[in-house]
KOLPA-254409 format. One record per atom (N, C-alpha, C): y, x, z; residue number from 1; residue in three letters; atom name; chain. Coordinates in nm, 2 decimals. Layout:
// residues N
      Y      X      Z   n res atom chain
      Y      X      Z NUM ALA   CA     A
...
// end
This chain:
// residues 85
      Y      X      Z   n res atom chain
  -5.03   1.82   3.78   1 MET    N     A
  -4.98   1.74   3.66   1 MET   CA     A
  -4.92   1.60   3.70   1 MET    C     A
  -4.99   1.54   3.80   2 LYS    N     A
  -4.94   1.41   3.85   2 LYS   CA     A
  -4.80   1.43   3.91   2 LYS    C     A
  -4.78   1.54   3.98   3 LEU    N     A
  -4.65   1.56   4.05   3 LEU   CA     A
  -4.54   1.59   3.94   3 LEU    C     A
  -4.58   1.65   3.84   4 THR    N     A
  -4.48   1.68   3.73   4 THR   CA     A
  -4.44   1.55   3.66   4 THR    C     A
  -4.54   1.46   3.63   5 LEU    N     A
  -4.51   1.33   3.57   5 LEU   CA     A
  -4.42   1.25   3.66   5 LEU    C     A
  -4.45   1.25   3.79   6 LEU    N     A
  -4.38   1.17   3.89   6 LEU   CA     A
  -4.24   1.22   3.90   6 LEU    C     A
  -4.22   1.35   3.90   7 LYS    N     A
  -4.09   1.41   3.90   7 LYS   CA     A
  -4.01   1.37   3.78   7 LYS    C     A
  -4.07   1.37   3.66   8 PHE    N     A
  -4.01   1.33   3.54   8 PHE   CA     A
  -3.97   1.19   3.54   8 PHE    C     A
  -4.06   1.10   3.59   9 TRP    N     A
  -4.03   0.96   3.59   9 TRP   CA     A
  -3.91   0.92   3.68   9 TRP    C     A
  -3.89   1.00   3.79  10 LYS    N     A
  -3.78   0.97   3.88  10 LYS   CA     A
  -3.65   1.04   3.84  10 LYS    C     A
  -3.66   1.13   3.75  11 ASP    N     A
  -3.53   1.20   3.70  11 ASP   CA     A
  -3.44   1.10   3.63  11 ASP    C     A
  -3.32   1.09   3.68  12 GLU    N     A
  -3.22   1.00   3.62  12 GLU   CA     A
  -3.11   1.07   3.55  12 GLU    C     A
  -3.12   1.20   3.52  13 GLU    N     A
  -3.01   1.28   3.47  13 GLU   CA     A
  -2.97   1.24   3.33  13 GLU    C     A
  -3.06   1.19   3.24  14 GLY    N     A
  -3.02   1.15   3.11  14 GLY   CA     A
  -2.98   1.00   3.10  14 GLY    C     A
  -3.01   0.93   3.21  15 ALA    N     A
  -2.98   0.79   3.21  15 ALA   CA     A
  -2.83   0.76   3.20  15 ALA    C     A
  -2.75   0.84   3.26  16 THR    N     A
  -2.60   0.82   3.25  16 THR   CA     A
  -2.55   0.83   3.11  16 THR    C     A
  -2.60   0.94   3.04  17 ALA    N     A
  -2.56   0.95   2.90  17 ALA   CA     A
  -2.60   0.83   2.81  17 ALA    C     A
  -2.72   0.79   2.84  18 ILE    N     A
  -2.76   0.67   2.76  18 ILE   CA     A
  -2.68   0.54   2.79  18 ILE    C     A
  -2.64   0.53   2.92  19 GLU    N     A
  -2.56   0.41   2.96  19 GLU   CA     A
  -2.42   0.42   2.89  19 GLU    C     A
  -2.36   0.54   2.89  20 TYR    N     A
  -2.23   0.56   2.82  20 TYR   CA     A
  -2.24   0.53   2.67  20 TYR    C     A
  -2.35   0.58   2.61  21 ALA    N     A
  -2.37   0.55   2.47  21 ALA   CA     A
  -2.38   0.40   2.45  21 ALA    C     A
  -2.45   0.33   2.53  22 LEU    N     A
  -2.47   0.18   2.51  22 LEU   CA     A
  -2.33   0.11   2.53  22 LEU    C     A
  -2.26   0.16   2.63  23 ILE    N     A
  -2.12   0.10   2.65  23 ILE   CA     A
  -2.03   0.13   2.53  23 ILE    C     A
  -2.03   0.25   2.48  24 ALA    N     A
  -1.95   0.28   2.36  24 ALA   CA     A
  -1.99   0.20   2.25  24 ALA    C     A
  -2.12   0.18   2.23  25 GLY    N     A
  -2.17   0.10   2.11  25 GLY   CA     A
  -2.12  -0.05   2.13  25 GLY    C     A
  -2.13  -0.10   2.25  26 LEU    N     A
  -2.08  -0.24   2.27  26 LEU   CA     A
  -1.93  -0.25   2.25  26 LEU    C     A
  -1.86  -0.16   2.29  27 ILE    N     A
  -1.71  -0.16   2.27  27 ILE   CA     A
  -1.68  -0.16   2.12  27 ILE    C     A
  -1.76  -0.07   2.04  28 ALA    N     A
  -1.74  -0.07   1.90  28 ALA   CA     A
  -1.77  -0.20   1.83  28 ALA    C     A
  -1.88  -0.27   1.88  29 VAL    N     A
  -1.91  -0.39   1.82  29 VAL   CA     A
  -1.81  -0.50   1.85  29 VAL    C     A
  -1.75  -0.50   1.97  30 VAL    N     A
  -1.64  -0.59   2.01  30 VAL   CA     A
  -1.52  -0.57   1.92  30 VAL    C     A
  -1.48  -0.44   1.90  31 ILE    N     A
  -1.36  -0.41   1.82  31 ILE   CA     A
  -1.38  -0.45   1.68  31 ILE    C     A
  -1.50  -0.43   1.62  32 ILE    N     A
  -1.53  -0.47   1.48  32 ILE   CA     A
  -1.52  -0.63   1.47  32 ILE    C     A
  -1.58  -0.69   1.57  33 ALA    N     A
  -1.58  -0.84   1.56  33 ALA   CA     A
  -1.44  -0.89   1.57  33 ALA    C     A
  -1.35  -0.83   1.66  34 ALA    N     A
  -1.21  -0.88   1.68  34 ALA   CA     A
  -1.14  -0.85   1.55  34 ALA    C     A
  -1.15  -0.74   1.49  35 LEU    N     A
  -1.07  -0.71   1.37  35 LEU   CA     A
  -1.12  -0.80   1.25  35 LEU    C     A
  -1.25  -0.83   1.25  36 THR    N     A
  -1.29  -0.92   1.15  36 THR   CA     A
  -1.24  -1.06   1.16  36 THR    C     A
  -1.23  -1.11   1.29  37 ALA    N     A
  -1.18  -1.24   1.31  37 ALA   CA     A
  -1.03  -1.25   1.29  37 ALA    C     A
  -0.96  -1.14   1.33  38 LEU    N     A
  -0.81  -1.14   1.32  38 LEU   CA     A
  -0.76  -1.08   1.19  38 LEU    C     A
  -0.85  -1.03   1.10  39 GLY    N     A
  -0.81  -0.96   0.98  39 GLY   CA     A
  -0.71  -1.03   0.90  39 GLY    C     A
  -0.73  -1.16   0.88  40 GLY    N     A
  -0.64  -1.24   0.79  40 GLY   CA     A
  -0.51  -1.26   0.86  40 GLY    C     A
  -0.51  -1.28   0.99  41 SER    N     A
  -0.38  -1.30   1.06  41 SER   CA     A
  -0.30  -1.17   1.06  41 SER    C     A
  -0.36  -1.05   1.08  42 ILE    N     A
  -0.29  -0.93   1.08  42 ILE   CA     A
  -0.24  -0.90   0.94  42 ILE    C     A
  -0.32  -0.93   0.84  43 LYS    N     A
  -0.27  -0.91   0.70  43 LYS   CA     A
  -0.15  -0.99   0.67  43 LYS    C     A
  -0.16  -1.12   0.71  44 GLY    N     A
  -0.04  -1.21   0.70  44 GLY   CA     A
   0.08  -1.17   0.77  44 GLY    C     A
   0.07  -1.11   0.89  45 LEU    N     A
   0.18  -1.06   0.96  45 LEU   CA     A
   0.24  -0.94   0.89  45 LEU    C     A
   0.17  -0.85   0.84  46 PHE    N     A
   0.22  -0.73   0.77  46 PHE   CA     A
   0.29  -0.78   0.63  46 PHE    C     A
   0.23  -0.88   0.57  47 GLU    N     A
   0.30  -0.92   0.44  47 GLU   CA     A
   0.43  -0.99   0.48  47 GLU    C     A
   0.44  -1.07   0.59  48 PHE    N     A
   0.56  -1.13   0.63  48 PHE   CA     A
   0.67  -1.03   0.66  48 PHE    C     A
   0.63  -0.92   0.73  49 ILE    N     A
   0.72  -0.82   0.76  49 ILE   CA     A
   0.77  -0.75   0.63  49 ILE    C     A
   0.68  -0.72   0.54  50 GLN    N     A
   0.71  -0.66   0.42  50 GLN   CA     A
   0.81  -0.74   0.34  50 GLN    C     A
   0.78  -0.88   0.33  51 ASP    N     A
   0.88  -0.97   0.26  51 ASP   CA     A
   1.02  -0.97   0.32  51 ASP    C     A
   1.02  -0.96   0.46  52 LYS    N     A
   1.15  -0.96   0.53  52 LYS   CA     A
   1.23  -0.83   0.50  52 LYS    C     A
   1.16  -0.72   0.50  53 VAL    N     A
   1.22  -0.59   0.47  53 VAL   CA     A
   1.27  -0.59   0.33  53 VAL    C     A
   1.18  -0.63   0.24  54 ASP    N     A
   1.22  -0.63   0.10  54 ASP   CA     A
   1.34  -0.72   0.07  54 ASP    C     A
   1.35  -0.83   0.14  55 GLY    N     A
   1.46  -0.92   0.13  55 GLY   CA     A
   1.59  -0.86   0.19  55 GLY    C     A
   1.58  -0.79   0.30  56 ALA    N     A
   1.69  -0.73   0.36  56 ALA   CA     A
   1.75  -0.62   0.26  56 ALA    C     A
   1.66  -0.54   0.20  57 ILE    N     A
   1.70  -0.44   0.11  57 ILE   CA     A
   1.77  -0.50  -0.01  57 ILE    C     A
   1.71  -0.61  -0.06  58 THR    N     A
   1.77  -0.67  -0.18  58 THR   CA     A
   1.90  -0.73  -0.15  58 THR    C     A
   1.91  -0.80  -0.03  59 ALA    N     A
   2.03  -0.86   0.01  59 ALA   CA     A
   2.14  -0.76   0.03  59 ALA    C     A
   2.10  -0.64   0.07  60 GLY    N     A
   2.20  -0.53   0.09  60 GLY   CA     A
   2.25  -0.46  -0.04  60 GLY    C     A
   2.20  -0.51  -0.15  61 GLY    N     A
   2.24  -0.45  -0.28  61 GLY   CA     A
   2.15  -0.34  -0.33  61 GLY    C     A
   2.06  -0.30  -0.25  62 GLY    N     A
   1.97  -0.19  -0.29  62 GLY   CA     A
   1.84  -0.23  -0.35  62 GLY    C     A
   1.76  -0.14  -0.38  63 THR    N     A
   1.63  -0.17  -0.43  63 THR   CA     A
   1.53  -0.11  -0.34  63 THR    C     A
   1.41  -0.17  -0.33  64 PRO    N     A
   1.31  -0.11  -0.24  64 PRO   CA     A
   1.27   0.03  -0.28  64 PRO    C     A
   1.25   0.12  -0.19  65 PRO    N     A
   1.22   0.26  -0.22  65 PRO   CA     A
   1.09   0.27  -0.29  65 PRO    C     A
   1.08   0.36  -0.39  66 THR    N     A
   0.96   0.38  -0.46  66 THR   CA     A
   0.87   0.50  -0.42  66 THR    C     A
   0.92   0.57  -0.32  67 GLY    N     A
   0.84   0.68  -0.26  67 GLY   CA     A
   0.88   0.82  -0.32  67 GLY    C     A
   0.97   0.82  -0.40  68 GLY    N     A
   1.01   0.95  -0.46  68 GLY   CA     A
   1.16   0.97  -0.46  68 GLY    C     A
   1.21   1.08  -0.51  69 GLY    N     A
   1.35   1.10  -0.53  69 GLY   CA     A
   1.41   1.15  -0.40  69 GLY    C     A
   1.55   1.15  -0.40  70 THR    N     A
   1.62   1.20  -0.28  70 THR   CA     A
   1.68   1.08  -0.21  70 THR    C     A
   1.70   1.09  -0.08  71 PRO    N     A
   1.76   0.98  -0.01  71 PRO   CA     A
   1.91   0.97  -0.04  71 PRO    C     A
   1.97   0.86  -0.02  72 PRO    N     A
   2.11   0.84  -0.05  72 PRO   CA     A
   2.19   0.93   0.04  72 PRO    C     A
   2.31   0.98  -0.02  73 THR    N     A
   2.39   1.07   0.05  73 THR   CA     A
   2.52   1.01   0.09  73 THR    C     A
   2.53   0.89   0.10  74 GLY    N     A
   2.66   0.82   0.14  74 GLY   CA     A
   2.72   0.76   0.01  74 GLY    C     A
   2.85   0.75   0.01  75 GLY    N     A
   2.92   0.69  -0.10  75 GLY   CA     A
   2.91   0.54  -0.09  75 GLY    C     A
   2.94   0.47  -0.20  76 GLY    N     A
   2.94   0.32  -0.19  76 GLY   CA     A
   3.06   0.27  -0.11  76 GLY    C     A
   3.04   0.15  -0.06  77 THR    N     A
   3.16   0.09   0.01  77 THR   CA     A
   3.14   0.11   0.16  77 THR    C     A
   3.25   0.16   0.22  78 PRO    N     A
   3.24   0.19   0.37  78 PRO   CA     A
   3.23   0.06   0.44  78 PRO    C     A
   3.18   0.06   0.56  79 PRO    N     A
   3.17  -0.06   0.64  79 PRO   CA     A
   3.31  -0.11   0.68  79 PRO    C     A
   3.32  -0.25   0.69  80 THR    N     A
   3.45  -0.30   0.73  80 THR   CA     A
   3.44  -0.33   0.88  80 THR    C     A
   3.56  -0.34   0.94  81 GLY    N     A
   3.57  -0.38   1.08  81 GLY   CA     A
   3.55  -0.26   1.17  81 GLY    C     A
   3.56  -0.28   1.30  82 GLY    N     A
   3.54  -0.17   1.40  82 GLY   CA     A
   3.67  -0.09   1.42  82 GLY    C     A
   3.66   0.00   1.52  83 SER    N     A
   3.77   0.08   1.55  83 SER   CA     A
   3.79   0.20   1.46  83 SER    C     A
   3.67   0.24   1.39  84 GLY    N     A
   3.68   0.35   1.30  84 GLY   CA     A
   3.69   0.49   1.37  84 GLY    C     A
   3.67   0.50   1.49  85 GLY    N     A
   3.70   0.62   1.55  85 GLY   CA     A
   3.59   0.69   1.62  85 GLY    C     A
// end
């Protein structure tokens, strides 16, 4: 019995899996903390990009897409300048 317990005590086969689980848990905590800290900045960045894209679409005479319908098939005013070839 003593030999079996000693053998079990020295067995490190499951230790690696536990170590990997602890590392994965720590990485998850770091990612969550970073996203929480940077959440406002990331949201502001995406809102800035959205405003610029909406402004470019409006300045081009179009309207922002609504997610439905068919894409434009051409028509309108052709571009000016260039060699045309």
